[in-house]
All heavy atoms as an XYZ file, in Angstrom:
764
protein
N     263.621    122.016    407.944
C     264.108    121.069    408.923
C     263.940    121.661    410.313
O     263.964    122.871    410.487
C     265.567    120.756    408.674
C     265.839    119.998    407.419
S     267.223    118.940    407.800
C     267.187    117.877    406.446
N     263.833    120.766    411.288
C     263.638    121.155    412.681
C     264.797    120.612    413.510
O     265.168    119.441    413.380
C     262.316    120.570    413.244
C     261.116    121.011    412.391
C     262.139    120.932    414.718
C     260.833    122.487    412.407
N     265.350    121.475    414.349
C     266.348    121.031    415.316
C     265.676    121.012    416.683
O     265.071    121.998    417.098
C     267.570    121.940    415.329
C     268.695    121.343    416.195
C     270.009    122.026    415.971
C     270.669    121.479    414.723
N     272.090    121.853    414.612
N     265.773    119.879    417.352
C     265.166    119.632    418.665
C     266.311    119.442    419.650
O     267.115    118.519    419.492
C     264.291    118.368    418.563
C     263.776    117.848    419.858
N     262.843    118.517    420.606
C     264.043    116.691    420.520
C     262.558    117.795    421.681
N     263.280    116.693    421.656
N     266.413    120.347    420.626
C     267.487    120.273    421.608
C     266.877    120.207    423.003
O     265.979    120.994    423.333
C     268.424    121.488    421.517
C     269.016    121.604    420.112
C     269.529    121.402    422.575
C     269.842    122.844    419.884
N     267.364    119.265    423.808
C     266.890    119.114    425.181
C     268.100    119.047    426.102
O     269.079    118.357    425.790
C     266.039    117.836    425.359
C     265.429    117.797    426.759
C     264.958    117.743    424.300
N     268.026    119.766    427.212
C     269.054    119.720    428.245
C     268.468    119.049    429.482
O     267.337    119.357    429.870
C     269.523    121.126    428.615
C     270.204    121.839    427.486
C     269.549    122.823    426.774
C     271.506    121.520    427.139
C     270.173    123.483    425.735
C     272.142    122.175    426.094
C     271.471    123.156    425.394
N     269.245    118.170    430.091
C     268.807    117.436    431.270
C     269.764    117.674    432.434
O     270.979    117.560    432.272
C     268.786    115.924    430.995
C     267.931    115.524    429.833
C     268.500    115.314    428.583
C     266.567    115.355    429.972
C     267.732    114.938    427.502
C     265.789    114.984    428.893
C     266.364    114.767    427.658
N     269.204    117.969    433.599
C     269.962    117.979    434.843
C     269.380    116.831    435.657
O     268.168    116.766    435.882
C     269.823    119.302    435.579
C     270.799    119.433    436.750
C     270.781    120.811    437.375
C     271.603    121.757    436.530
N     271.998    122.981    437.246
N     270.236    115.916    436.078
C     269.777    114.712    436.761
C     269.755    114.896    438.270
O     270.489    115.711    438.829
C     270.681    113.538    436.400
C     270.828    113.231    434.902
C     271.667    111.973    434.715
C     269.486    113.109    434.219
N     268.923    114.096    438.919
C     268.893    114.078    440.386
C     270.231    113.575    440.923
O     270.794    114.149    441.843
C     267.763    113.173    440.880
C     266.376    113.657    440.535
C     265.343    112.622    440.931
C     263.977    112.970    440.381
N     263.003    111.888    440.597
N     270.703    112.484    440.354
C     271.999    111.914    440.713
C     272.982    112.340    439.631
O     272.944    111.840    438.514
C     271.903    110.397    440.795
C     273.237    109.711    441.056
O     274.273    110.411    441.191
O     273.245    108.467    441.126
N     273.875    113.259    439.958
C     274.790    113.825    438.965
C     276.133    113.104    438.942
O     277.100    113.606    438.381
C     274.962    115.317    439.229
C     273.631    116.073    439.143
C     273.792    117.554    439.285
N     274.340    118.087    438.041
C     274.825    119.311    437.923
N     274.850    120.122    438.950
N     275.321    119.719    436.761
N     276.191    111.906    439.524
C     277.442    111.150    439.517
C     277.803    110.764    438.086
O     276.915    110.607    437.232
C     277.322    109.893    440.373
O     276.443    108.960    439.756
N     279.090    110.627    437.787
C     279.495    110.241    436.428
C     278.833    108.949    435.947
O     278.472    108.842    434.776
C     281.014    110.082    436.539
C     281.395    110.980    437.672
C     280.248    110.903    438.645
N     278.641    108.002    436.839
C     278.015    106.723    436.458
C     276.558    106.920    436.050
O     276.099    106.352    435.057
C     278.104    105.713    437.613
C     279.511    105.332    437.998
C     280.203    106.354    438.915
O     279.540    107.251    439.477
O     281.439    106.249    439.045
N     275.838    107.719    436.832
C     274.431    107.972    436.530
C     274.276    108.732    435.220
O     273.415    108.413    434.391
C     273.791    108.754    437.675
O     272.468    109.099    437.363
N     275.114    109.744    435.030
C     275.058    110.542    433.801
C     275.387    109.663    432.594
O     274.692    109.702    431.575
C     276.005    111.759    433.903
C     276.112    112.470    432.563
C     275.520    112.717    434.993
N     276.425    108.851    432.707
C     276.812    107.969    431.594
C     275.699    106.983    431.265
O     275.420    106.718    430.088
C     278.094    107.224    431.938
N     275.032    106.450    432.290
C     273.944    105.492    432.052
C     272.794    106.168    431.302
O     272.274    105.620    430.318
C     273.455    104.888    433.365
C     272.247    104.023    433.188
N     272.309    102.800    432.553
C     270.955    104.221    433.522
C     271.091    102.274    432.507
N     270.254    103.124    433.089
N     272.402    107.345    431.756
C     271.283    108.024    431.103
C     271.643    108.450    429.687
O     270.819    108.350    428.766
C     270.797    109.217    431.945
O     270.270    108.691    433.180
C     269.706    110.001    431.246
N     272.872    108.882    429.467
C     273.309    109.208    428.107
C     273.216    107.977    427.212
O     272.781    108.057    426.060
C     274.727    109.764    428.121
N     273.582    106.827    427.754
C     273.487    105.572    427.004
C     272.037    105.237    426.669
O     271.727    104.790    425.561
C     274.132    104.447    427.812
O     273.979    103.215    427.170
N     271.151    105.460    427.618
C     269.722    105.225    427.379
C     269.239    106.130    426.245
O     268.530    105.676    425.337
C     268.908    105.452    428.675
C     267.418    105.485    428.390
C     269.236    104.369    429.705
N     269.625    107.396    426.277
C     269.223    108.319    425.214
C     269.791    107.885    423.864
O     269.084    107.895    422.852
C     269.675    109.737    425.550
C     268.928    110.419    426.695
C     269.676    111.653    427.158
C     267.510    110.767    426.274
N     271.051    107.490    423.839
C     271.683    107.053    422.586
C     271.034    105.794    422.022
O     271.127    105.532    420.815
C     273.169    106.806    422.810
C     273.967    108.074    422.972
C     275.456    107.796    423.101
N     276.166    109.028    423.364
C     276.814    109.286    424.503
N     276.878    108.385    425.469
N     277.427    110.448    424.657
N     270.383    105.018    422.862
C     269.755    103.774    422.394
C     268.635    104.035    421.386
O     268.216    103.115    420.689
C     269.240    102.955    423.570
O     268.061    103.527    424.124
N     268.161    105.268    421.292
C     267.134    105.607    420.294
C     267.709    105.676    418.887
O     266.959    105.567    417.908
C     266.512    106.980    420.601
C     265.555    107.015    421.722
S     264.681    108.611    421.784
C     265.997    109.726    422.294
N     269.007    105.897    418.777
C     269.639    106.136    417.485
C     269.322    105.021    416.487
O     269.558    103.852    416.759
C     271.153    106.288    417.661
C     271.782    107.062    416.534
O     271.087    107.678    415.730
N     273.088    107.028    416.474
N     268.764    105.405    415.355
C     268.443    104.458    414.292
C     267.134    103.706    414.468
O     266.769    102.905    413.620
N     266.411    103.960    415.542
C     265.176    103.220    415.813
C     263.901    104.007    415.504
O     262.815    103.440    415.551
C     265.140    102.771    417.277
C     266.233    101.780    417.611
C     266.156    101.361    419.057
C     267.270    100.373    419.388
N     267.299    100.078    420.830
N     264.052    105.299    415.226
C     262.895    106.151    414.928
C     263.146    106.792    413.567
O     264.017    107.648    413.430
C     262.696    107.218    416.026
C     262.528    106.542    417.398
C     261.494    108.101    415.702
C     262.498    107.510    418.569
N     262.403    106.361    412.564
C     262.709    106.754    411.189
C     262.609    108.253    410.952
O     263.296    108.787    410.092
C     261.823    105.999    410.200
C     260.354    106.390    410.213
C     259.577    105.636    409.157
C     258.107    105.908    409.214
N     257.676    107.130    408.586
N     261.803    108.954    411.739
C     261.657    110.398    411.554
C     262.900    111.182    411.988
O     263.097    112.318    411.572
C     260.438    110.913    412.341
C     259.105    110.491    411.795
C     258.668    109.095    412.243
O     259.358    108.463    413.072
O     257.627    108.636    411.742
N     263.733    110.573    412.818
C     264.927    111.255    413.317
C     266.048    111.092    412.293
O     266.549    109.995    412.069
C     265.348    110.704    414.697
C     266.645    111.350    415.163
C     264.237    110.924    415.716
N     266.444    112.204    411.679
C     267.493    112.174    410.658
C     268.876    112.078    411.281
O     269.773    111.457    410.715
C     267.388    113.417    409.775
C     266.045    113.620    409.069
C     266.032    114.929    408.304
C     265.743    112.434    408.159
N     269.057    112.720    412.424
C     270.316    112.593    413.164
C     270.028    112.777    414.645
O     269.082    113.474    415.029
C     271.362    113.602    412.682
O     271.016    114.906    413.075
N     270.860    112.138    415.462
C     270.700    112.185    416.913
C     272.083    112.275    417.532
O     272.979    111.495    417.184
C     269.987    110.930    417.420
C     269.779    110.858    418.931
C     268.585    111.720    419.319
C     269.547    109.424    419.368
N     272.250    113.237    418.420
C     273.523    113.407    419.111
C     273.242    113.597    420.594
O     272.349    114.361    420.967
C     274.243    114.629    418.552
C     275.567    114.928    419.181
C     276.234    116.118    418.520
O     276.812    115.931    417.435
O     276.136    117.220    419.084
N     273.992    112.898    421.429
C     273.868    113.013    422.876
C     275.239    113.395    423.413
O     276.236    112.739    423.104
C     273.383    111.688    423.512
C     273.364    111.794    425.022
C     272.005    111.307    422.974
N     275.286    114.465    424.201
C     276.548    114.921    424.765
C     276.492    114.990    426.277
O     275.449    115.304    426.856
N     277.627    114.688    426.909
C     277.769    114.790    428.357
C     278.607    116.026    428.656
O     279.676    116.212    428.071
C     278.439    113.522    428.930
C     277.535    112.306    428.706
C     278.751    113.698    430.421
C     278.164    110.986    429.130
N     278.122    116.859    429.571
C     278.816    118.081    429.939
C     280.201    117.787    430.501
O     280.374    116.877    431.315
C     277.994    118.849    430.977
C     278.673    120.118    431.411
O     278.876    120.996    430.552
O     279.018    120.222    432.601
N     281.180    118.561    430.068
C     282.568    118.385    430.515
C     282.920    119.292    431.691
O     283.793    118.956    432.486
C     283.523    118.706    429.360
C     283.383    117.784    428.184
S     284.289    118.348    426.715
C     285.861    118.819    427.372
N     282.269    120.430    431.813
C     282.645    121.434    432.802
C     282.131    121.079    434.200
O     282.826    121.281    435.193
C     282.132    122.835    432.382
C     282.624    123.185    430.977
C     282.529    123.889    433.400
C     284.130    123.245    430.830
N     280.909    120.567    434.259
C     280.280    120.151    435.523
C     280.183    121.286    436.540
O     280.370    121.079    437.735
C     280.980    118.930    436.099
C     280.923    117.727    435.152
C     281.473    116.456    435.711
N     280.913    116.061    436.985
C     279.787    115.382    437.166
N     279.069    115.028    436.123
N     279.386    115.062    438.369
N     279.896    122.492    436.063
C     279.691    123.615    436.977
C     278.264    123.557    437.526
O     277.427    122.791    437.033
C     279.926    124.943    436.264
O     278.864    125.236    435.381
N     277.997    124.366    438.513
C     276.664    124.392    439.117
C     275.599    124.791    438.099
O     274.476    124.312    438.149
C     276.653    125.352    440.313
C     275.389    125.276    441.117
C     275.058    123.887    441.659
O     275.984    123.151    442.041
O     273.851    123.537    441.678
N     275.941    125.638    437.146
C     274.950    126.087    436.156
C     274.842    125.144    434.962
O     273.953    125.294    434.125
C     275.241    127.505    435.689
C     276.432    127.626    434.809
C     276.677    129.078    434.398
N     277.459    129.074    433.175
C     277.060    129.608    432.038
N     275.912    130.217    431.953
N     277.827    129.545    430.972
N     275.736    124.179    434.875
C     275.734    123.238    433.745
C     274.580    122.251    433.842
O     274.169    121.851    434.927
C     277.032    122.432    433.721
O     278.142    123.238    433.487
N     274.116    121.846    432.679
C     273.230    120.693    432.605
C     274.120    119.479    432.356
O     275.226    119.601    431.838
C     272.194    120.880    431.501
C     271.048    121.746    431.943
C     271.211    123.117    432.085
C     269.824    121.187    432.248
C     270.183    123.919    432.514
C     268.775    121.971    432.676
C     268.953    123.345    432.813
N     273.650    118.312    432.731
C     274.472    117.106    432.649
C     274.559    116.532    431.247
O     275.606    116.048    430.832
C     273.926    116.042    433.610
C     273.910    116.536    435.042
O     274.976    116.958    435.532
O     272.828    116.523    435.666
N     273.437    116.577    430.530
C     273.339    115.911    429.230
C     272.565    116.800    428.269
O     271.605    117.463    428.664
C     272.596    114.557    429.360
C     273.317    113.633    430.333
C     272.421    113.878    428.007
C     272.519    112.387    430.690
N     272.981    116.783    427.007
C     272.177    117.418    425.963
C     271.830    116.363    424.910
O     272.603    115.432    424.671
C     272.933    118.574    425.305
O     274.004    118.085    424.540
N     270.659    116.530    424.344
C     270.220    115.691    423.230
C     269.877    116.635    422.095
O     269.154    117.616    422.304
C     268.990    114.868    423.623
C     268.369    114.051    422.491
C     267.928    112.696    423.011
C     267.202    114.759    421.835
N     270.421    116.366    420.912
C     270.110    117.158    419.726
C     269.642    116.205    418.634
O     270.349    115.250    418.298
C     271.346    117.937    419.237
O     271.840    118.738    420.309
C     270.993    118.819    418.054
N     268.452    116.472    418.129
C     267.912    115.668    417.032
C     267.511    116.589    415.891
O     267.062    117.714    416.120
C     266.694    114.867    417.502
N     267.665    116.087    414.679
C     267.225    116.817    413.495
C     266.122    116.002    412.838
O     266.265    114.784    412.639
C     268.396    117.050    412.513
C     267.902    117.707    411.229
C     269.483    117.902    413.172
N     265.035    116.699    412.529
C     263.877    116.077    411.901
C     263.465    116.923    410.704
O     263.771    118.116    410.645
C     262.721    115.963    412.900
C     263.092    115.192    414.180
C     263.323    116.142    415.320
C     262.071    114.163    414.516
N     262.770    116.329    409.783
C     262.416    117.012    408.536
C     261.432    118.161    408.748
O     261.569    119.226    408.157
C     261.831    116.006    407.535
C     261.571    116.575    406.160
C     262.850    116.977    405.433
O     263.864    116.261    405.552
O     262.837    118.023    404.754
N     260.394    117.958    409.586
C     259.342    118.959    409.732
C     258.611    118.760    411.064
O     258.924    117.833    411.821
C     258.364    118.875    408.552
C     257.873    117.455    408.327
O     257.503    116.756    409.270
N     257.880    117.016    407.074
N     257.630    119.622    411.323
C     256.884    119.534    412.583
C     256.112    118.229    412.716
O     255.971    117.702    413.823
C     255.928    120.722    412.713
C     256.572    122.055    413.084
C     255.540    123.184    413.058
C     257.223    121.972    414.454
N     255.604    117.716    411.608
C     254.869    116.450    411.657
C     255.787    115.321    412.131
O     255.381    114.467    412.931
C     254.262    116.115    410.290
C     253.160    117.065    409.857
C     253.667    118.406    409.309
O     254.860    118.510    408.917
O     252.878    119.362    409.300
N     257.021    115.328    411.650
C     257.978    114.304    412.087
C     258.345    114.490    413.555
O     258.519    113.515    414.285
C     259.235    114.323    411.222
C     259.007    113.715    409.848
O     257.906    113.168    409.594
O     259.930    113.783    409.020
N     258.448    115.735    414.005
C     258.717    115.991    415.418
C     257.576    115.453    416.277
O     257.810    114.809    417.310
C     258.914    117.488    415.668
C     259.121    117.907    417.124
C     260.366    117.266    417.724
C     259.190    119.426    417.222
N     256.353    115.682    415.832
C     255.200    115.172    416.580
C     255.166    113.646    416.577
O     254.852    113.020    417.599
C     253.908    115.760    416.005
C     253.806    117.249    416.267
C     252.758    117.950    415.416
O     252.296    117.420    414.399
N     252.400    119.157    415.817
N     255.515    113.032    415.461
C     255.569    111.570    415.395
C     256.650    111.023    416.326
O     256.456    110.002    416.989
C     255.815    111.115    413.958
N     257.788    111.699    416.381
C     258.876    111.324    417.290
C     258.412    111.380    418.736
O     258.688    110.469    419.526
C     260.056    112.264    417.054
C     261.064    112.349    418.169
C     261.972    111.324    418.394
C     261.133    113.480    418.978
C     262.913    111.417    419.413
C     262.076    113.583    419.983
C     262.949    112.546    420.202
O     263.877    112.640    421.207
N     257.691    112.428    419.092
C     257.255    112.612    420.476
C     256.388    111.456    420.973
O     256.489    111.084    422.136
C     256.483    113.932    420.628
C     257.298    115.170    420.381
C     258.367    115.432    421.433
O     258.392    114.812    422.485
N     259.261    116.338    421.135
N     255.581    110.872    420.112
C     254.670    109.800    420.534
C     255.163    108.404    420.162
O     254.508    107.408    420.480
C     253.241    110.016    419.972
C     252.655    111.321    420.499
C     253.231    109.984    418.454
N     256.311    108.310    419.504
C     256.854    107.022    419.081
C     257.109    106.143    420.307
O     257.610    106.613    421.327
C     258.151    107.236    418.307
C     258.618    106.020    417.582
N     259.247    104.972    418.225
C     258.541    105.685    416.279
C     259.541    104.045    417.343
N     259.119    104.457    416.149
N     256.767    104.850    420.243
C     256.942    103.953    421.399
C     258.377    103.902    421.934
O     258.572    103.842    423.153
C     256.503    102.588    420.868
C     255.609    102.890    419.720
C     256.091    104.179    419.123
N     259.369    103.951    421.068
C     260.759    103.934    421.527
C     261.048    105.201    422.336
O     261.644    105.148    423.416
C     261.742    103.799    420.339
C     263.183    104.024    420.785
C     261.592    102.430    419.687
N     260.602    106.349    421.833
C     260.791    107.606    422.560
C     260.041    107.582    423.885
O     260.550    108.054    424.914
C     260.345    108.789    421.708
C     260.519    110.111    422.377
N     259.463    110.823    422.887
C     261.636    110.846    422.648
C     259.913    111.944    423.427
N     261.227    111.971    423.298
N     258.849    107.034    423.890
C     258.059    106.989    425.115
C     258.738    106.141    426.204
O     258.658    106.477    427.389
C     256.647    106.470    424.830
C     255.775    107.477    424.107
C     255.647    108.765    424.890
O     255.254    108.768    426.055
N     255.989    109.875    424.260
N     259.433    105.080    425.818
C     260.204    104.296    426.791
C     261.316    105.145    427.399
O     261.569    105.077    428.602
C     260.812    103.064    426.122
C     259.825    101.979    425.805
C     260.490    100.785    425.136
O     261.684    100.547    425.390
O     259.797    100.110    424.355
N     261.970    105.936    426.573
C     263.039    106.815    427.045
C     262.466    107.873    427.985
O     263.052    108.173    429.027
C     263.760    107.486    425.854
C     264.324    106.449    424.884
C     264.824    108.457    426.344
C     265.269    105.444    425.465
N     261.323    108.423    427.645
C     260.671    109.429    428.481
C     260.398    108.866    429.871
O     260.583    109.569    430.881
C     259.368    109.938    427.816
C     258.517    110.752    428.783
C     259.694    110.758    426.572
N     259.975    107.619    429.957
C     259.737    106.999    431.266
C     261.008    107.001    432.104
O     260.989    107.343    433.289
C     259.205    105.581    431.103
C     257.781    105.526    430.623
C     257.299    104.088    430.429
O     258.028    103.133    430.649
N     256.063    103.954    430.008
N     262.117    106.612    431.504
C     263.392    106.619    432.227
C     263.760    108.038    432.657
O     264.121    108.272    433.816
C     264.514    106.026    431.368
C     265.866    106.191    431.984
N     266.315    105.373    432.995
C     266.845    107.097    431.768
C     267.523    105.766    433.369
N     267.869    106.808    432.629
N     263.663    108.982    431.730
C     264.034    110.367    432.017
C     263.188    110.929    433.151
O     263.702    111.621    434.040
C     263.917    111.246    430.748
C     264.972    110.837    429.721
C     264.009    112.723    431.089
C     266.416    111.029    430.166
N     261.907    110.641    433.147
C     261.032    111.151    434.213
C     261.433    110.621    435.588
O     261.200    111.288    436.598
C     259.575    110.829    433.911
C     259.014    111.721    432.824
O     259.522    112.806    432.567
N     257.965    111.265    432.177
N     262.051    109.466    435.635
C     262.508    108.906    436.905
C     263.813    109.536    437.385
O     264.025    109.675    438.586
C     262.705    107.394    436.778
C     261.422    106.622    436.579
C     261.663    105.150    436.284
O     262.815    104.684    436.431
O     260.697    104.477    435.905
N     264.690    109.927    436.458
C     266.043    110.343    436.843
C     266.303    111.843    436.752
O     267.282    112.331    437.326
C     267.117    109.591    436.020
C     266.996    108.089    436.226
C     267.060    109.965    434.549
N     265.456    112.585    436.077
C     265.748    114.008    435.872
C     265.323    114.847    437.065
O     264.326    114.575    437.726
C     265.075    114.536    434.611
C     263.592    114.763    434.781
C     262.988    115.459    433.602
C     261.490    115.554    433.868
N     260.783    116.438    433.055
N     266.108    115.884    437.284
C     265.725    116.926    438.215
C     264.929    117.976    437.440
O     263.853    118.376    437.844
C     266.976    117.530    438.859
C     266.654    118.607    439.854
O     265.568    118.561    440.478
O     267.492    119.515    440.034
N     265.491    118.376    436.288
C     264.841    119.370    435.448
C     265.322    119.180    434.011
O     266.416    118.660    433.780
C     265.140    120.805    435.958
C     266.607    121.128    435.850
C     264.296    121.851    435.274
N     264.485    119.585    433.068
C     264.901    119.579    431.666
C     264.306    120.797    430.969
O     263.271    121.318    431.382
C     264.463    118.298    430.955
O     263.061    118.217    430.884
N     265.004    121.243    429.942
C     264.549    122.346    429.107
C     264.718    121.945    427.653
O     265.662    121.216    427.325
C     265.354    123.623    429.372
C     265.088    124.224    430.715
C     265.983    124.047    431.744
C     263.943    124.966    430.955
C     265.753    124.590    432.996
C     263.706    125.513    432.205
C     264.611    125.332    433.229
N     263.828    122.430    426.806
C     263.893    122.081    425.391
C     263.673    123.318    424.535
O     263.019    124.276    424.952
C     262.837    121.025    425.049
N     264.229    123.244    423.338
C     263.958    124.251    422.320
C     263.866    123.532    420.977
O     264.602    122.585    420.717
C     265.042    125.361    422.301
C     266.411    124.804    421.972
C     264.684    126.483    421.339
N     262.924    123.951    420.173
C     262.725    123.409    418.835
C     262.685    124.590    417.873
O     261.919    125.525    418.084
C     261.410    122.634    418.746
C     261.363    121.489    419.722
O     262.050    120.477    419.458
O     260.672    121.588    420.755
N     263.524    124.537    416.830
C     263.558    125.650    415.901
C     263.843    125.168    414.489
O     264.355    124.075    414.274
C     264.566    126.714    416.339
C     265.999    126.251    416.452
C     266.872    126.362    415.378
C     266.474    125.704    417.642
C     268.196    125.941    415.486
C     267.785    125.295    417.757
C     268.641    125.412    416.681
O     269.949    125.002    416.788
N     263.471    126.028    413.549
C     263.644    125.700    412.137
C     265.074    126.011    411.705
O     265.632    127.047    412.063
C     262.647    126.523    411.319
C     262.449    126.011    409.930
C     261.226    126.633    409.271
O     260.751    127.683    409.710
O     260.777    126.041    408.288
N     265.652    125.098    410.946
C     267.002    125.317    410.405
C     266.966    125.273    408.896
O     266.027    124.779    408.308
C     268.030    124.301    410.955
C     267.588    122.848    410.682
C     268.236    124.524    412.430
C     268.629    121.819    411.052
């Protein structure tokens, strides 16, 4: 299994903006068959070093991760993220 984790720091870090983008990310839930589980979290601490949002997805294997990356639903989300993010970091590892 593969765990895919992404952290997002937004240009607009207001609670409304963060909540909206978290909602956009959560809208993928159940729409991409390769994603076994999807969790989106909003940072509670809001320190300067904090990221605003995390996304954690679990997928069966690398092929499913690659299918997720190009899936039309994911690509719509990527368009939104590219408009609102300041920076993002990701890690993918085997579990």
